N, C-alpha and C positions, 0 to 999 in steps of 0.2 A: 460549568457557564463558556459563556463564547466571551474574548473577550471584546473590551470597546475598538472601535474602531481605533481611534487614537494608539492602540497599539500597533495599529500596521504588519498582520502578521506577511510572510514573504511565502512561506507554503503552508497549507493545508489535504495534507491524503484523505482520502476513500475511500473504501472500497466495502462490496454486500450493501448498496442503498444505493436505493432513487432517487434520483434526483431533475426537480419540477420547481416550478414558477409553480407560485398561491398568487393570491393576490395581496401581501407581505411582501410577499416578495424570490428571495432561490432560497428552497430546502433543500433536508437530504431527510428521503422516510427513511427511516429503520421499519422494519417488521419485530416484532420483540409478542411470539404466539399470537395470542388470540387482537393485537389494538395493533394501527401503528403509530411509531413520536415523532416527529418534528423535530427535525436542531436545523432552525438556518442556520445560512453564512452569507458570514460581514463581506460580500464580494467587492464595495467600497476598498474594503481595508486590504486585501488579498494582488498577491504577486501575481498568484500559476497556483491551480487547484491541478492537484493530481492525480488521474481518476486510476484505479486500480479495479484490477478484478472482479466483478461481478458487480460493477457501472452501468445502470442508463443513464442519462440523462438526457432531460428534452428540452426541442429545440427553441422554447422559448426561454429557458432557463441558460442555454449556452449564447440569447440575444445579449440577455443582461451581463452574464460576466463578460459579453466584451462590448460594451458599453461603460461596463465600472473600466477597464484595459484589465480586467486580467485573463491572465496567458491560461490554459488548458492542455495540459497535457494526458496521454494513455499511458499508461504502465506497467507493470507488471508486481506480482507480488511484492510489501512495501518499500515501492520506487526502486526496487534494483536494474529492471528495466523500464526504460521507455524507447514507447514503439510510435508513437506518432505528436505530433500539437500544436495545435489550433492559437498564430499571435493575435491580442486585437489587433488592427489599423491603426491603434492610436501609438504602439512600442514603440518605439523610435530607433531608425536607424543608424546613429549618428556606431557605436559599435561595432555595429557589423556591419561599416563602410571602414575604421578602427579595421577589423580584422581581416576583408577581403587587399584593404592594401599590407599590410602587413606580410598577412600572404606571396600574392601577387611579384612582387617583388624578393626576386633571390636572396641581395644583400639580405633584408626586414626579413624576411623570414627563417634565412640564419643568425643575425640577432636577435630574435627576439626566444629563439630553440638554447643559445648562445649564457641567455639568465638566464633563463627555464634553468635549465642545468644547473649553474651556480648557487639562486635559488633554494634551488633542493641538496646540493651535497656543499654551498658553501666552501666557502673558500680557495680554491683553482681562478689558476691564471687562468686566463684562454686566449692562446695567437689568436691575432688573429688572420690565422692561415687557417686552422681546424674547419677539416673537411664536415658535414655531418654527416654524416658515414665513419668520421676519425669520434666524431664528440658521442654513437650512437653507442660505438665502441669501447668507452672510457665508461661509458652507464651502461653500458652489461658487466663489463670486467668492476663493477666495484656493487653492484647485485650478487655477484655471484662470490664476491667475497662476503659481504653481508649476509647472506644463508650457509656461508662455510662458519661466521662467530655466534651468526647463531643456532643453528645444530649442531654446535658443539654446545653453547649454553643449556643448551633441553636437554641433552643428551642425544638427539637421534642419530649418531654414527655420520658414516655419508649418506647424505645427503646431494640428487644431482633436480633439478627442476626441472622436468616435464612436464606439458600438457598433448593430451591424444583425443580430441571431444570422442571420433570412433570409441575409440574402449576406456570409457569416460568410470566402470565400476574395476580398469582392472586397476582404473591407478591408488598409492599409497593413501591415505589419513592429510599427510600433511599438502600431495598433490594438488587434490579437491580442495583443501581446504582457499590456497592458493587459490585454485581456477573459480572457485565462486570468488569471497571475494572480491577481488579483478573484475568479473564476470558485475557483482553487487558493484564496486565504485564507477565505473563503467558507466550501467542505468544510473545510477546522479547527477553526474558527469554531466549525461548528456541532454539528460532533466534541467537542469540548473541553465542550460549554453541555452535546449529553446526558450527556458523563462527569461533569459537576458535579450533573447533575438539573434543571437547567434548560430554561426552555422556549425551544427555538430559534426560535417561532412572536416 
């Protein structure tokens, strides 16, 4: 059962379907053996439609999604990579303007980084004189300490975080898992930023 429009879905992920517009609305055509099932999409209630592998979409369906203010993001399997986004012209630029204003001013950019660090790790009273490089160094030290604690808790022994994209199969299972999870996280955040009208760059 699809939720009612009043339930206001934030995101909907589709894969291996054809998205079309018919006389009733936008629907996903699902091939099931010798028949084609139709699932109608609550376009007016969607903030973002994530299109995964195997999806084809028609221009009339995209037009309806745009008219209803739904962002469309092309993603990898399970939404873990974001490749491109189509944003409706009705999407406000408010958050993008706030983002650009904070990014363009070096003092505000550092303040944002300082606040994000405090939210993530808590407790630290960060000096006004701290630089972005020092902040990155502090974060790196915290992560090394966290890796050490988790390695001891799970009996992994000596652990070192390594990422070698050219030697993917040669990495140990823990580094493979961390690299895969990091890629998933980046893809999901990328898709969410696009849906909000922000710049992932």
